[in-house]
PyMOL Python script that loads the backbone (N, CA, C, O; Angstrom):
from pymol import cmd

cmd.read_pdbstr("""\
ATOM      1  N   MET A   1     127.492  78.592 113.386  1.00  0.00           N
ATOM      2  CA  MET A   1     128.192  79.824 113.451  1.00  0.00           C
ATOM      3  C   MET A   1     129.589  79.116 114.342  1.00  0.00           C
ATOM      4  O   MET A   1     129.411  78.543 115.417  1.00  0.00           O
ATOM      5  N   SER A   2     130.701  79.235 113.832  1.00  0.00           N
ATOM      6  CA  SER A   2     131.912  78.761 114.772  1.00  0.00           C
ATOM      7  C   SER A   2     132.814  80.167 114.496  1.00  0.00           C
ATOM      8  O   SER A   2     132.997  80.909 113.531  1.00  0.00           O
ATOM      9  N   LYS A   3     133.323  80.097 116.063  1.00  0.00           N
ATOM     10  CA  LYS A   3     134.406  81.310 116.382  1.00  0.00           C
ATOM     11  C   LYS A   3     135.487  80.955 116.001  1.00  0.00           C
ATOM     12  O   LYS A   3     135.878  79.934 116.567  1.00  0.00           O
ATOM     13  N   SER A   4     136.348  81.489 115.052  1.00  0.00           N
ATOM     14  CA  SER A   4     137.836  81.097 114.341  1.00  0.00           C
ATOM     15  C   SER A   4     139.027  81.624 116.080  1.00  0.00           C
ATOM     16  O   SER A   4     138.748  82.285 117.080  1.00  0.00           O
ATOM     17  N   LYS A   5     140.170  80.977 115.680  1.00  0.00           N
ATOM     18  CA  LYS A   5     140.716  80.986 116.441  1.00  0.00           C
ATOM     19  C   LYS A   5     141.782  82.206 116.338  1.00  0.00           C
ATOM     20  O   LYS A   5     142.666  82.067 115.494  1.00  0.00           O
ATOM     21  N   PRO A   6     141.777  83.500 117.193  1.00  0.00           N
ATOM     22  CA  PRO A   6     142.605  84.407 117.239  1.00  0.00           C
ATOM     23  C   PRO A   6     144.084  83.972 116.454  1.00  0.00           C
ATOM     24  O   PRO A   6     144.848  83.046 116.726  1.00  0.00           O
ATOM     25  N   LYS A   7     144.153  84.781 115.618  1.00  0.00           N
ATOM     26  CA  LYS A   7     145.911  84.751 115.197  1.00  0.00           C
ATOM     27  C   LYS A   7     146.958  85.077 116.472  1.00  0.00           C
ATOM     28  O   LYS A   7     146.665  85.854 117.381  1.00  0.00           O
ATOM     29  N   ALA A   8     148.006  84.474 116.396  1.00  0.00           N
ATOM     30  CA  ALA A   8     149.044  84.196 117.668  1.00  0.00           C
ATOM     31  C   ALA A   8     150.459  84.450 116.831  1.00  0.00           C
ATOM     32  O   ALA A   8     151.041  83.520 116.273  1.00  0.00           O
ATOM     33  N   PRO A   9     150.884  85.661 116.815  1.00  0.00           N
ATOM     34  CA  PRO A   9     151.921  85.545 115.898  1.00  0.00           C
ATOM     35  C   PRO A   9     153.099  85.427 116.532  1.00  0.00           C
ATOM     36  O   PRO A   9     154.150  85.743 115.974  1.00  0.00           O
ATOM     37  N   LEU A  10     153.044  84.905 117.908  1.00  0.00           N
ATOM     38  CA  LEU A  10     154.588  84.468 118.277  1.00  0.00           C
ATOM     39  C   LEU A  10     154.049  82.985 118.516  1.00  0.00           C
ATOM     40  O   LEU A  10     154.787  82.221 117.893  1.00  0.00           O
ATOM     41  N   THR A  11     153.353  82.503 118.978  1.00  0.00           N
ATOM     42  CA  THR A  11     152.831  81.221 119.451  1.00  0.00           C
ATOM     43  C   THR A  11     152.836  80.388 118.139  1.00  0.00           C
ATOM     44  O   THR A  11     153.480  79.340 118.189  1.00  0.00           O
ATOM     45  N   ASP A  12     152.153  80.730 116.858  1.00  0.00           N
ATOM     46  CA  ASP A  12     152.085  80.056 115.975  1.00  0.00           C
ATOM     47  C   ASP A  12     153.087  79.643 115.271  1.00  0.00           C
ATOM     48  O   ASP A  12     153.278  78.451 115.030  1.00  0.00           O
ATOM     49  N   PRO A  13     153.988  80.789 114.782  1.00  0.00           N
ATOM     50  CA  PRO A  13     155.280  80.242 114.305  1.00  0.00           C
ATOM     51  C   PRO A  13     156.137  79.258 114.962  1.00  0.00           C
ATOM     52  O   PRO A  13     156.573  78.287 114.343  1.00  0.00           O
ATOM     53  N   LEU A  14     156.430  79.502 116.364  1.00  0.00           N
ATOM     54  CA  LEU A  14     156.926  78.385 117.049  1.00  0.00           C
ATOM     55  C   LEU A  14     156.724  77.321 117.232  1.00  0.00           C
ATOM     56  O   LEU A  14     157.647  76.555 117.509  1.00  0.00           O
ATOM     57  N   ARG A  15     155.330  76.873 117.130  1.00  0.00           N
ATOM     58  CA  ARG A  15     154.904  75.828 117.572  1.00  0.00           C
ATOM     59  C   ARG A  15     155.129  75.210 116.184  1.00  0.00           C
ATOM     60  O   ARG A  15     155.850  74.214 116.122  1.00  0.00           O
ATOM     61  N   GLN A  16     154.570  75.715 115.047  1.00  0.00           N
ATOM     62  CA  GLN A  16     154.900  75.369 113.598  1.00  0.00           C
ATOM     63  C   GLN A  16     156.434  74.940 113.274  1.00  0.00           C
ATOM     64  O   GLN A  16     156.787  73.980 112.590  1.00  0.00           O
ATOM     65  N   SER A  17     157.190  75.813 113.883  1.00  0.00           N
ATOM     66  CA  SER A  17     158.430  75.712 113.411  1.00  0.00           C
ATOM     67  C   SER A  17     158.833  73.975 114.471  1.00  0.00           C
ATOM     68  O   SER A  17     159.389  73.069 113.850  1.00  0.00           O
ATOM     69  N   ILE A  18     158.629  73.851 115.340  1.00  0.00           N
ATOM     70  CA  ILE A  18     158.798  72.757 116.205  1.00  0.00           C
ATOM     71  C   ILE A  18     158.424  71.474 115.361  1.00  0.00           C
ATOM     72  O   ILE A  18     159.263  70.610 115.103  1.00  0.00           O
ATOM     73  N   VAL A  19     157.278  71.417 115.002  1.00  0.00           N
ATOM     74  CA  VAL A  19     156.349  70.181 113.946  1.00  0.00           C
ATOM     75  C   VAL A  19     156.869  70.221 112.829  1.00  0.00           C
ATOM     76  O   VAL A  19     156.927  69.131 112.260  1.00  0.00           O
ATOM     77  N   ASP A  20     157.432  71.425 112.090  1.00  0.00           N
ATOM     78  CA  ASP A  20     157.946  71.243 110.899  1.00  0.00           C
ATOM     79  C   ASP A  20     159.427  70.637 110.737  1.00  0.00           C
ATOM     80  O   ASP A  20     159.891  70.157 109.702  1.00  0.00           O
ATOM     81  N   SER A  21     160.030  70.752 111.904  1.00  0.00           N
ATOM     82  CA  SER A  21     161.387  70.556 112.319  1.00  0.00           C
ATOM     83  C   SER A  21     161.584  68.995 112.345  1.00  0.00           C
ATOM     84  O   SER A  21     162.758  68.629 112.281  1.00  0.00           O
ATOM     85  N   GLY A  22     160.549  67.948 112.435  1.00  0.00           N
ATOM     86  CA  GLY A  22     160.522  66.414 112.419  1.00  0.00           C
ATOM     87  C   GLY A  22     161.301  66.491 113.592  1.00  0.00           C
ATOM     88  O   GLY A  22     161.193  65.319 113.954  1.00  0.00           O
ATOM     89  N   LEU A  23     161.967  66.997 114.394  1.00  0.00           N
ATOM     90  CA  LEU A  23     163.131  66.824 115.458  1.00  0.00           C
ATOM     91  C   LEU A  23     162.055  66.204 116.589  1.00  0.00           C
ATOM     92  O   LEU A  23     160.993  66.702 116.965  1.00  0.00           O
ATOM     93  N   PRO A  24     162.830  64.671 117.095  1.00  0.00           N
ATOM     94  CA  PRO A  24     162.192  64.171 118.680  1.00  0.00           C
ATOM     95  C   PRO A  24     162.116  65.768 119.416  1.00  0.00           C
ATOM     96  O   PRO A  24     162.900  66.660 119.091  1.00  0.00           O
ATOM     97  N   LEU A  25     161.262  65.908 120.236  1.00  0.00           N
ATOM     98  CA  LEU A  25     161.063  66.668 121.573  1.00  0.00           C
ATOM     99  C   LEU A  25     162.187  66.418 122.673  1.00  0.00           C
ATOM    100  O   LEU A  25     162.526  67.198 123.563  1.00  0.00           O
ATOM    101  N   LEU A  26     162.644  65.253 122.426  1.00  0.00           N
ATOM    102  CA  LEU A  26     163.613  64.932 123.179  1.00  0.00           C
ATOM    103  C   LEU A  26     165.128  65.477 123.049  1.00  0.00           C
ATOM    104  O   LEU A  26     165.906  65.879 123.914  1.00  0.00           O
ATOM    105  N   ARG A  27     165.246  65.358 121.814  1.00  0.00           N
ATOM    106  CA  ARG A  27     166.541  65.944 121.233  1.00  0.00           C
ATOM    107  C   ARG A  27     166.250  67.606 121.355  1.00  0.00           C
ATOM    108  O   ARG A  27     167.153  68.313 121.802  1.00  0.00           O
ATOM    109  N   LEU A  28     165.421  67.995 121.090  1.00  0.00           N
ATOM    110  CA  LEU A  28     165.051  69.605 121.179  1.00  0.00           C
ATOM    111  C   LEU A  28     165.077  70.123 122.446  1.00  0.00           C
ATOM    112  O   LEU A  28     165.351  71.291 122.720  1.00  0.00           O
ATOM    113  N   ALA A  29     164.731  69.065 123.387  1.00  0.00           N
ATOM    114  CA  ALA A  29     164.731  69.554 124.441  1.00  0.00           C
ATOM    115  C   ALA A  29     166.266  69.645 125.134  1.00  0.00           C
ATOM    116  O   ALA A  29     166.651  70.509 125.922  1.00  0.00           O
ATOM    117  N   ASN A  30     167.011  68.527 124.621  1.00  0.00           N
ATOM    118  CA  ASN A  30     168.421  68.465 124.925  1.00  0.00           C
ATOM    119  C   ASN A  30     169.369  69.641 124.751  1.00  0.00           C
ATOM    120  O   ASN A  30     170.215  70.129 125.500  1.00  0.00           O
ATOM    121  N   GLU A  31     168.804  70.047 123.072  1.00  0.00           N
ATOM    122  CA  GLU A  31     169.438  71.144 122.538  1.00  0.00           C
ATOM    123  C   GLU A  31     169.454  72.413 123.290  1.00  0.00           C
ATOM    124  O   GLU A  31     170.513  72.984 123.547  1.00  0.00           O
ATOM    125  N   THR A  32     168.195  72.907 123.683  1.00  0.00           N
ATOM    126  CA  THR A  32     168.026  73.929 124.127  1.00  0.00           C
ATOM    127  C   THR A  32     167.794  74.220 125.414  1.00  0.00           C
ATOM    128  O   THR A  32     167.487  75.361 125.759  1.00  0.00           O
ATOM    129  N   GLY A  33     167.918  73.191 126.286  1.00  0.00           N
ATOM    130  CA  GLY A  33     167.650  73.499 128.172  1.00  0.00           C
ATOM    131  C   GLY A  33     166.262  73.286 128.446  1.00  0.00           C
ATOM    132  O   GLY A  33     165.880  72.996 129.580  1.00  0.00           O
ATOM    133  N   ILE A  34     165.379  73.429 127.337  1.00  0.00           N
ATOM    134  CA  ILE A  34     163.967  73.539 127.631  1.00  0.00           C
ATOM    135  C   ILE A  34     163.367  71.937 128.004  1.00  0.00           C
ATOM    136  O   ILE A  34     163.649  70.922 127.367  1.00  0.00           O
ATOM    137  N   ALA A  35     162.519  72.009 129.141  1.00  0.00           N
ATOM    138  CA  ALA A  35     161.980  70.803 129.728  1.00  0.00           C
ATOM    139  C   ALA A  35     160.827  70.003 128.136  1.00  0.00           C
ATOM    140  O   ALA A  35     159.931  70.506 127.458  1.00  0.00           O
ATOM    141  N   ARG A  36     161.237  69.130 128.130  1.00  0.00           N
ATOM    142  CA  ARG A  36     160.656  68.069 127.372  1.00  0.00           C
ATOM    143  C   ARG A  36     159.113  68.096 127.200  1.00  0.00           C
ATOM    144  O   ARG A  36     158.427  68.034 126.180  1.00  0.00           O
ATOM    145  N   ALA A  37     158.725  68.224 128.717  1.00  0.00           N
ATOM    146  CA  ALA A  37     157.227  68.185 129.073  1.00  0.00           C
ATOM    147  C   ALA A  37     156.550  69.355 128.732  1.00  0.00           C
ATOM    148  O   ALA A  37     155.374  69.377 128.371  1.00  0.00           O
ATOM    149  N   SER A  38     157.608  70.775 128.891  1.00  0.00           N
ATOM    150  CA  SER A  38     156.718  71.697 128.340  1.00  0.00           C
ATOM    151  C   SER A  38     156.649  71.739 126.883  1.00  0.00           C
ATOM    152  O   SER A  38     155.612  72.102 126.328  1.00  0.00           O
ATOM    153  N   LEU A  39     157.853  71.334 126.125  1.00  0.00           N
ATOM    154  CA  LEU A  39     157.730  71.445 124.727  1.00  0.00           C
ATOM    155  C   LEU A  39     156.478  70.512 124.267  1.00  0.00           C
ATOM    156  O   LEU A  39     155.772  70.775 123.293  1.00  0.00           O
ATOM    157  N   ILE A  40     156.319  69.443 125.071  1.00  0.00           N
ATOM    158  CA  ILE A  40     154.735  68.570 124.552  1.00  0.00           C
ATOM    159  C   ILE A  40     153.634  69.437 124.689  1.00  0.00           C
ATOM    160  O   ILE A  40     152.819  69.843 123.860  1.00  0.00           O
ATOM    161  N   ARG A  41     153.777  69.656 125.973  1.00  0.00           N
ATOM    162  CA  ARG A  41     152.214  70.348 126.129  1.00  0.00           C
ATOM    163  C   ARG A  41     152.324  71.708 125.350  1.00  0.00           C
ATOM    164  O   ARG A  41     151.255  72.021 124.827  1.00  0.00           O
ATOM    165  N   PHE A  42     153.277  72.527 125.161  1.00  0.00           N
ATOM    166  CA  PHE A  42     153.162  73.537 123.994  1.00  0.00           C
ATOM    167  C   PHE A  42     152.831  72.924 122.412  1.00  0.00           C
ATOM    168  O   PHE A  42     152.135  73.582 121.639  1.00  0.00           O
ATOM    169  N   VAL A  43     153.278  71.895 122.115  1.00  0.00           N
ATOM    170  CA  VAL A  43     153.168  71.387 120.910  1.00  0.00           C
ATOM    171  C   VAL A  43     151.582  71.226 120.839  1.00  0.00           C
ATOM    172  O   VAL A  43     150.862  71.895 120.098  1.00  0.00           O
ATOM    173  N   ARG A  44     151.172  70.296 121.671  1.00  0.00           N
ATOM    174  CA  ARG A  44     149.810  70.055 122.138  1.00  0.00           C
ATOM    175  C   ARG A  44     148.613  70.938 122.057  1.00  0.00           C
ATOM    176  O   ARG A  44     147.455  70.635 121.769  1.00  0.00           O
ATOM    177  N   GLY A  45     149.175  72.199 122.399  1.00  0.00           N
ATOM    178  CA  GLY A  45     148.329  73.333 122.407  1.00  0.00           C
ATOM    179  C   GLY A  45     147.732  73.592 123.514  1.00  0.00           C
ATOM    180  O   GLY A  45     146.871  74.469 123.588  1.00  0.00           O
ATOM    181  N   ASP A  46     148.222  72.649 124.824  1.00  0.00           N
ATOM    182  CA  ASP A  46     147.681  72.598 125.893  1.00  0.00           C
ATOM    183  C   ASP A  46     147.911  73.582 126.803  1.00  0.00           C
ATOM    184  O   ASP A  46     147.030  73.925 127.591  1.00  0.00           O
ATOM    185  N   THR A  47     149.227  74.183 126.783  1.00  0.00           N
ATOM    186  CA  THR A  47     149.874  75.726 127.435  1.00  0.00           C
ATOM    187  C   THR A  47     150.348  76.224 126.696  1.00  0.00           C
ATOM    188  O   THR A  47     150.440  75.861 125.524  1.00  0.00           O
ATOM    189  N   SER A  48     150.908  77.484 127.326  1.00  0.00           N
ATOM    190  CA  SER A  48     151.681  78.625 126.369  1.00  0.00           C
ATOM    191  C   SER A  48     152.887  78.213 127.185  1.00  0.00           C
ATOM    192  O   SER A  48     152.890  77.400 128.109  1.00  0.00           O
ATOM    193  N   ILE A  49     154.066  79.001 126.633  1.00  0.00           N
ATOM    194  CA  ILE A  49     155.604  79.203 127.269  1.00  0.00           C
ATOM    195  C   ILE A  49     155.883  80.403 127.611  1.00  0.00           C
ATOM    196  O   ILE A  49     155.336  81.338 127.026  1.00  0.00           O
ATOM    197  N   ARG A  50     156.661  80.584 128.481  1.00  0.00           N
ATOM    198  CA  ARG A  50     157.457  81.635 129.019  1.00  0.00           C
ATOM    199  C   ARG A  50     157.844  82.706 128.044  1.00  0.00           C
ATOM    200  O   ARG A  50     157.780  82.244 126.905  1.00  0.00           O
ATOM    201  N   LEU A  51     158.212  83.928 128.057  1.00  0.00           N
ATOM    202  CA  LEU A  51     158.920  84.453 127.094  1.00  0.00           C
ATOM    203  C   LEU A  51     160.207  83.897 126.774  1.00  0.00           C
ATOM    204  O   LEU A  51     160.559  83.511 125.659  1.00  0.00           O
ATOM    205  N   ASP A  52     160.951  83.882 127.940  1.00  0.00           N
ATOM    206  CA  ASP A  52     162.445  83.454 128.133  1.00  0.00           C
ATOM    207  C   ASP A  52     162.227  81.811 127.291  1.00  0.00           C
ATOM    208  O   ASP A  52     163.172  81.597 126.531  1.00  0.00           O
ATOM    209  N   ILE A  53     161.570  81.099 127.304  1.00  0.00           N
ATOM    210  CA  ILE A  53     161.389  79.805 126.873  1.00  0.00           C
ATOM    211  C   ILE A  53     160.914  79.961 124.792  1.00  0.00           C
ATOM    212  O   ILE A  53     161.206  79.154 123.910  1.00  0.00           O
ATOM    213  N   ALA A  54     160.276  81.055 124.682  1.00  0.00           N
ATOM    214  CA  ALA A  54     159.871  81.655 123.482  1.00  0.00           C
ATOM    215  C   ALA A  54     161.663  81.754 122.422  1.00  0.00           C
ATOM    216  O   ALA A  54     162.188  81.186 121.464  1.00  0.00           O
ATOM    217  N   ASP A  55     161.975  82.845 123.402  1.00  0.00           N
ATOM    218  CA  ASP A  55     163.383  83.437 122.968  1.00  0.00           C
ATOM    219  C   ASP A  55     164.382  82.339 122.553  1.00  0.00           C
ATOM    220  O   ASP A  55     165.097  82.551 121.574  1.00  0.00           O
ATOM    221  N   LYS A  56     164.481  81.131 123.262  1.00  0.00           N
ATOM    222  CA  LYS A  56     165.163  80.034 123.052  1.00  0.00           C
ATOM    223  C   LYS A  56     165.093  79.507 121.562  1.00  0.00           C
ATOM    224  O   LYS A  56     165.915  79.404 120.652  1.00  0.00           O
ATOM    225  N   LEU A  57     163.445  79.153 121.747  1.00  0.00           N
ATOM    226  CA  LEU A  57     162.922  78.629 120.575  1.00  0.00           C
ATOM    227  C   LEU A  57     163.295  79.150 119.371  1.00  0.00           C
ATOM    228  O   LEU A  57     163.829  78.541 118.444  1.00  0.00           O
ATOM    229  N   ALA A  58     162.891  80.696 119.440  1.00  0.00           N
ATOM    230  CA  ALA A  58     163.191  81.794 118.166  1.00  0.00           C
ATOM    231  C   ALA A  58     164.770  81.361 117.873  1.00  0.00           C
ATOM    232  O   ALA A  58     165.201  80.856 116.837  1.00  0.00           O
ATOM    233  N   ALA A  59     165.429  81.663 118.943  1.00  0.00           N
ATOM    234  CA  ALA A  59     167.037  81.567 118.354  1.00  0.00           C
ATOM    235  C   ALA A  59     167.367  80.292 117.985  1.00  0.00           C
ATOM    236  O   ALA A  59     168.156  80.203 117.044  1.00  0.00           O
ATOM    237  N   TYR A  60     167.046  79.487 118.383  1.00  0.00           N
ATOM    238  CA  TYR A  60     167.153  77.930 118.032  1.00  0.00           C
ATOM    239  C   TYR A  60     166.508  77.918 116.521  1.00  0.00           C
ATOM    240  O   TYR A  60     167.201  77.452 115.617  1.00  0.00           O
ATOM    241  N   PHE A  61     165.359  78.358 116.266  1.00  0.00           N
ATOM    242  CA  PHE A  61     165.239  77.880 114.565  1.00  0.00           C
ATOM    243  C   PHE A  61     165.245  79.082 113.760  1.00  0.00           C
ATOM    244  O   PHE A  61     164.633  79.005 112.695  1.00  0.00           O
ATOM    245  N   GLY A  62     165.894  80.340 114.091  1.00  0.00           N
ATOM    246  CA  GLY A  62     166.472  81.519 113.539  1.00  0.00           C
ATOM    247  C   GLY A  62     165.339  82.314 113.119  1.00  0.00           C
ATOM    248  O   GLY A  62     165.272  82.890 112.033  1.00  0.00           O
ATOM    249  N   LEU A  63     164.294  82.325 114.179  1.00  0.00           N
ATOM    250  CA  LEU A  63     163.186  83.409 113.895  1.00  0.00           C
ATOM    251  C   LEU A  63     163.362  84.348 114.710  1.00  0.00           C
ATOM    252  O   LEU A  63     164.018  84.260 115.748  1.00  0.00           O
ATOM    253  N   GLU A  64     162.610  85.632 114.176  1.00  0.00           N
ATOM    254  CA  GLU A  64     162.423  87.037 114.806  1.00  0.00           C
ATOM    255  C   GLU A  64     161.730  87.549 114.736  1.00  0.00           C
ATOM    256  O   GLU A  64     161.274  87.457 113.596  1.00  0.00           O
ATOM    257  N   LEU A  65     160.952  88.496 115.603  1.00  0.00           N
ATOM    258  CA  LEU A  65     159.891  89.399 115.549  1.00  0.00           C
ATOM    259  C   LEU A  65     160.096  90.671 114.540  1.00  0.00           C
ATOM    260  O   LEU A  65     161.108  91.372 114.555  1.00  0.00           O
ATOM    261  N   GLN A  66     159.019  90.856 113.687  1.00  0.00           N
ATOM    262  CA  GLN A  66     159.460  92.158 112.904  1.00  0.00           C
ATOM    263  C   GLN A  66     157.985  92.720 112.472  1.00  0.00           C
ATOM    264  O   GLN A  66     156.952  92.098 112.225  1.00  0.00           O
ATOM    265  N   PRO A  67     158.285  94.234 112.473  1.00  0.00           N
ATOM    266  CA  PRO A  67     156.473  94.980 112.245  1.00  0.00           C
ATOM    267  C   PRO A  67     156.005  94.404 111.299  1.00  0.00           C
ATOM    268  O   PRO A  67     156.798  93.749 110.623  1.00  0.00           O
ATOM    269  N   THR A  68     154.814  94.423 110.966  1.00  0.00           N
ATOM    270  CA  THR A  68     153.978  94.057 109.967  1.00  0.00           C
ATOM    271  C   THR A  68     153.308  95.265 108.817  1.00  0.00           C
ATOM    272  O   THR A  68     152.837  95.126 107.688  1.00  0.00           O
ATOM    273  N   ASN A  69     153.520  96.495 109.704  1.00  0.00           N
ATOM    274  CA  ASN A  69     152.739  97.653 109.002  1.00  0.00           C
ATOM    275  C   ASN A  69     153.157  98.496 109.587  1.00  0.00           C
ATOM    276  O   ASN A  69     153.708  98.373 110.681  1.00  0.00           O
ATOM    277  N   ALA A  70     152.915  99.952 108.737  1.00  0.00           N
ATOM    278  CA  ALA A  70     153.153 101.187 109.439  1.00  0.00           C
ATOM    279  C   ALA A  70     153.339 101.779 110.660  1.00  0.00           C
ATOM    280  O   ALA A  70     154.332 102.340 111.122  1.00  0.00           O
ATOM    281  N   LYS A  71     152.078 101.548 111.194  1.00  0.00           N
ATOM    282  CA  LYS A  71     151.990 102.010 112.599  1.00  0.00           C
ATOM    283  C   LYS A  71     152.713 101.551 113.839  1.00  0.00           C
ATOM    284  O   LYS A  71     153.079 102.212 114.811  1.00  0.00           O
ATOM    285  N   ALA A  72     152.883  99.755 113.479  1.00  0.00           N
ATOM    286  CA  ALA A  72     153.986  99.317 113.912  1.00  0.00           C
ATOM    287  C   ALA A  72     155.447  99.533 114.166  1.00  0.00           C
ATOM    288  O   ALA A  72     156.133  99.368 115.175  1.00  0.00           O
ATOM    289  N   LYS A  73     155.731  99.964 112.913  1.00  0.00           N
ATOM    290  CA  LYS A  73     157.272 100.917 112.411  1.00  0.00           C
ATOM    291  C   LYS A  73     157.169 102.239 113.255  1.00  0.00           C
ATOM    292  O   LYS A  73     158.214 102.874 113.403  1.00  0.00           O
ATOM    293  N   GLY A  74     156.084 102.688 113.787  1.00  0.00           N
ATOM    294  CA  GLY A  74     156.407 104.172 114.186  1.00  0.00           C
ATOM    295  C   GLY A  74     156.074 105.154 113.236  1.00  0.00           C
ATOM    296  O   GLY A  74     156.355 106.331 113.461  1.00  0.00           O
ATOM    297  N   ARG A  75     155.502 104.805 112.187  1.00  0.00           N
ATOM    298  CA  ARG A  75     155.476 106.066 111.069  1.00  0.00           C
ATOM    299  C   ARG A  75     154.032 106.717 111.453  1.00  0.00           C
ATOM    300  O   ARG A  75     153.617 107.703 110.844  1.00  0.00           O
TER     301      ARG A  75
END
""", "prot")
cmd.dss("prot")
cmd.show_as("cartoon", "prot")
cmd.util.cbc("prot")
cmd.orient("prot")
């Protein structure tokens, strides 16, 4: 019996956007101001990132957080 990894609604899309972009992490670091070492550890899944860094990555890749159900929308 294996435990499935819980869904990470912020982390997974950010990590996948980095990987799918095919950009060298050095270029991404230079263009976002995020330390390359932080990007490497995040992409490998070794560490998480702070919200301000997540904001920078989301803005860079054109991502935004949206509610997915009526409860989250306040209905």
